[in-house]
Structure formats: C-alpha cells, structure tokens
N, C-alpha and C positions, 0 to 999 in steps of 0.2 A: 218555811218563810215564803211569802207570796213572791212569785216570779216577777221580776221587773220587766215592764213593757217599754221597749226602746222606741225612740222616735224614728221617723222615716229615714233620716240620713244614716243612722246607725245600721238599720236593716239593710239599706242599700250598700253600705260599705262591706257588711258581712257577706251579702250575696255576691258582690263583686269579688271578694276574697276567695269565696268558695269556687267561683268560676275559674279564677286565675290559678288557684292551687290545683284544682282538678285538671285543668288544661296542662299544667306543668307536669303532672304525674303521668300523662299520656306520652310525654316525650322522654321519660326515663328509659334508659336502654339496658338496665340490668343491675347487677350487684351494687356498684359504687355510686351510681348516679352522678359521676364526675366530681365527687368531693375530693378535696385536696388532702393528701397524706404525705408523710415523709418517712423514708425507710433508712434506718441507720444500723450499723454493725457494732455490737459490743465486743471489743477485742482487748479488754483490760487484762485478761488472763494471757500470759506469755505463750501458753499452749494453743491458744485460739489463732485462727487465720487473721493476720493483720489486715485492717480495713483499707489501708492505703497502698497495698502492693497491686501489681498488675492483674493477678488472678481475682482478687476481691472486687476490683473495678469491673471486670468482665461479668462476674456473678451479679453485681449490683445492677448493671445494665440489663441483664436478663430478667432480674426481678422486676424492674420498672416495666419491661415489655409485658411480663405476665400480668401485672396490675392493670396496665392499659387495656388488656384483653377483657378484664372484668369491670371496665369503665371507672377506674380510679385515676385521678391526676396525681402523679408523683412529683413532688418538688425535689429537684436534684440536690444532693448534699453539696456538690461543687458550687451551686448557686449561693449557698450560705457563705462559703469561703471567699467567693469572688466579690461579694457585696462589701464595699468599702465602709458603708455606714455601720454595718454590724461588727466588722473587725474580728471575726471569729478565726481562731487558729485551730484547725481540725486535723493537724498532722500527727498528733500524739494518740496513743492508745487511750480509750475512754471506756468507763463502765456505764451501766444503764442509767444510774442516777445522774451522771454528768450529761449524758446524751439527752435525757429528758429536760434538763435545764437549758441545754442548747436549743432544743425544739421550742420550748416555751418562750425563751428570750427572743427567738426569731418571730414567733407569733405575736408577741407583745410589742414588736417594733412598730406596728401600725401599718406596715407595708402590705398591700393587697396580695402580692405574690407569695407572701409567707403566712397567709391566714390559713394555716393547716387545721384540719379537723381530727385526723388520726395520726398516731405515731406508732410505727412498727419497728421494733428493735430485735435483732436476731444475732445468734452466735453460731460460729462454725468451728468445730473441733476435728481436724484431720489426724489420722494416725495410721501407721503401717503395722500390720500384724503378720507375724511369721506363722504360717499354718503347717510348718515342717515340710509339707509336700509342695507348697506354693506361698506366694506373698499376696497380701490383700490390703487394700486401702479402705478404711472405714471413715466415713464422714458423718459426724453427729451434728444435727441441726436442731436448735431450739430457739425460742423467742417469746416475746410478750407484746401486747397491744394496749394502747392507752387512748382515751378520748381527750383531746387537747382542750376542748371547750369546757367540759365539766370537770376536768382534771381527775378523771376516774380510771381505774384499772379495768380493762375489758376482759382480760384473760391471757393465758399463755398457751404454748404448744410445745410438743416434743418432750424429751429428745426423740427425734426421728433419725434412725440410723440407715444410711445408704452404704452398700458394700460394692466395691469394684475390684476386679482382678488387677494385679500389678506384676511387672517383670520380676524375675528372680533376684535381680541385683538391686531392687528398690529398697531404700533405707530411709531413715528419718532426717536426712540432710536437707530436705525441702525441695530438691529439684524434682524428684519423682512425684511427690505429693502435689506440687504445683502443676506439673504436666497433666496429671489425671484430673485434678480439680478444674483445670482449664477446659479439658475435653468434656467434662460432665457439668459444666456451669449451668446449662439449661435445666438439667435434672434437679440440681440444688435450688435454683431459683423457683422452679415449679412447686417444690415442697414449701418454701417460705411463703409464697403468694397464696397457695391453696389453703394452707393452715391459717394464715393471718386473716384472709377474707372471711372465714367462718366467724371470727370474733368481730371483725369490722361490720358484719351484717347487723350487729346490734345497734349500729348508728342509723340504719335505714329501715329496720323492721322492728316491730314491737308487738308483743302479745296484747290482745284486747283492743286492738286498733279499731276506731269507729270510722266508717266511711272507706272509700276506695283510695284515698290519697296515700301514696307510697313514698312520700318525701322523707327528709332526714328527721330523725327523732331528736328533739332538743329538750334538754333538762334545764329549767330556769330556777334560780333562787329568787323568790319574790320577798322583798323586805319592805314593810310599811312602818313608817315612823310618825308618831303623833296622831294616829288614828284610833278611834274607839274600837273595842273588840267587836261591837255590833256592826260597825262599818266594814271591818276586815272580813267578817263572816259573810256579809252581803257581797263584797267584792269577789271573794273566793267562790261563792256559789254561782255568781254570774259568769265568771271565767270558766267554770266547769260546765255550765249548762248552755251558754250562748256563744262562747268563743269557738269558731270552727277548728277542726283538727285536734281537739283536746283528747288526750289519752288517759292520764291519771294525775292525781296530785297527792302531796304528802300531808301529814298532820300539821296542824298549826303549832308553832313553837314560840315560846316567850309570852310576854304580857305587855300591856300598855306601859310605856309608849313605843316599844319596839317589838314587832310581831313578824314572824317569818314563816314561809312554807315553800315546799318544792312544787314545781309545776312542769309536767311532761307533755309535750305537744309536738305535732309535725308542722306547725306553723313557724315561719321564720321570725327572727327577732323583731324586724321592723313592723311586722303585722301585729305582734303582741303589744308593742309600744303604741301603735296607732289605735288599736282597740281599747287600750287602757285610757288613752286620752278621751275617747268617746264615752267610756264608762264613767270616768270622773265628771265629765261634763253633764251627763244625765243625772248624776247624784248631787249636782250643784256644788261640786268640790274642785272643779277645774281651776278656778281663779286663785284658790288658796293652796294648790298642790303643785309640786314640781317632780317630774319624772326624770331619772337619770339611768342610763343603760351602759354597761360595760361588759362586753362578752355576753355571758349567760347570767349575769347578775342584773336584776331589775330593782331599783330603789325608788319608792314613792314616798315623798315627804309632804306632810301637811304643814305648810309654813304659816297658815293663818291662826288667829287666836281662837281658842275654844271657849272663851269667856262670853257670856251673853251680852249683847249690845245694850247699853244703857239708853233708854228712851228719854229724850229731853222734854220736859213738860212745856206746854204752850206759854206758861207765865214766866218760864226761865229765860233769862237773857242769853242770847248767843254770844254776847260780847263779855269776855272775862277780864 
C-alpha cells in the first residue's frame, strides 16, 4: 500500500512529539522511571504473616524504601484505607484475587493519586525449625506482579527462603518469630523489591524497541467500529510506520463492522489520541468519526453514513 503523505501540521506534531519524548527519556533515572505501583501482602493463609501486625508494617515500609531506590513511586496501602470516598476496609486477611480487585477499584476511582501502573503482591511464611543442635527461623517469600493498565500477569517469583539462627527457647508462639522478622525486615524487603522489579522492568523495557526512547511500554486495544476493512488496514499501517515510539502490533481480529487489534508503543495515551485525530483528519474521516479513550482501550467509531450521497438534478425542485 502506498504510504500516506501527511500535511505539514501532522509532520510538525510528530517532530515535536519525538523531541518531547526524547527529552523525557534523558531525565529517566533508572528502573522504575517514577511509575506508580502498589505493594500488598497476601495473608489469606493463617500460616502466613498477617499484613496488619507491627512486623508486617515495618517490612512494608522497608519494601517501599527499596522500591524508591529503584525509582518507583509506591502508593501506601494506608492511603487506600484512609480515603473516605473509597471506603475500603483492609483490616481482614485477603487473598491475591481480592487484593487485585482492591487495586483495580482504586485505579478506577479516577483519582490521580491512585492511578497505579503495577501491582506487587507478596506472601511471607515464617516457621521455626528444630535442628536438634539448634533452632532456626526460616522465612519463605514469594509473590506475583501484574500490569494494572493492560490487566495482565507479568510473572511471579519465589519461593525464596531466608534462614536465620534463633535462640534455643524459640518456638511457634509468634513472639520469637516476630522478633527475628523485625530484625531482618530489611533483608525480607530487599528480596521482594529485587525480585519484583525484574518483572516490573517489562513495563519500561521491550525487545525490538525502535529508537532511544526508554519510556513506559503501553499496550493498547484499538477497536474500530463501522469502518471498512480497507480503511482499517490503512489506519493500522500508518500507525505502524509513522507514529513515533511504535514497538509492535497484533493481528487484525474480527470483521466489518467491528475490527480490533493490539498496539504496543512507548508513546503515552494522550499522544496516541492526538495522532489518531490527525490521521482521521488526513483521511477525511474526522467529521464523521468519534474517538473515545478509557485507560488503554481506544475506540474509534465512524458515526457517518456509508451510503453514497444522492445528487439532486438541476431540474429537481428543492422544495418538497
């Protein structure tokens, strides 16, 4: 298909976007590029460390410190509980599925402070072992990571087992375990943050990246309604060839009147929407199209008629 030649204003907009995206990439300071994440503890199993006791709170604080070192902004769990509009009760033990619902509900609240990108959920299982000649506390750490924007599972880690010597009178009553876990909170936090950031790196890095922009990798679902397949193919080709920061796209799914495909880019949502408006304008479809964006879902509707306009003959009266 012959490549579409854009007008000067489109070219100017793209060049400006490239400059701004490139400038932003120079300011990134490392792994997380200051993206927002939330870190939660799955404590549904009675054998796991409760998330609301004093030791867990110390560990969670240390985890936040570790993530800040890697340039991630961590939304405190306490902030969710304190927000009166959300009305969350997080005092009970919760499993991973419930914690994911909590995180997504906060994100969907529309509040900027809860617009999280990553969700880290971890579990801690402490246990006292009698080695006959001594006592030992083992702490098993595992977890999983999710992309809140695309609602996809990024991966898991563990179980990582840390072993610490314990006094001879240490038992499973919790006092000894809590004392050792409190002392080793920084060690436990380092494991969670180090393992989780390896998976979170998928949000900021992608194989086959074109250009030097090292921004966030965004996966969009593009849905076109009431467009011909010919127009959809043209739109997709232009998005791939001319939109800056393009990484890859998925196969076309569906048929007229509803056609969808996936689109992976390092450009932010507002830029994709801006370029789409310019693209539809160049294709003479802007006046008959409507673009709606929600999160990483982009819906373009052709609301105009696809019937050919009937020409009125010169002899036909315009008065009916």
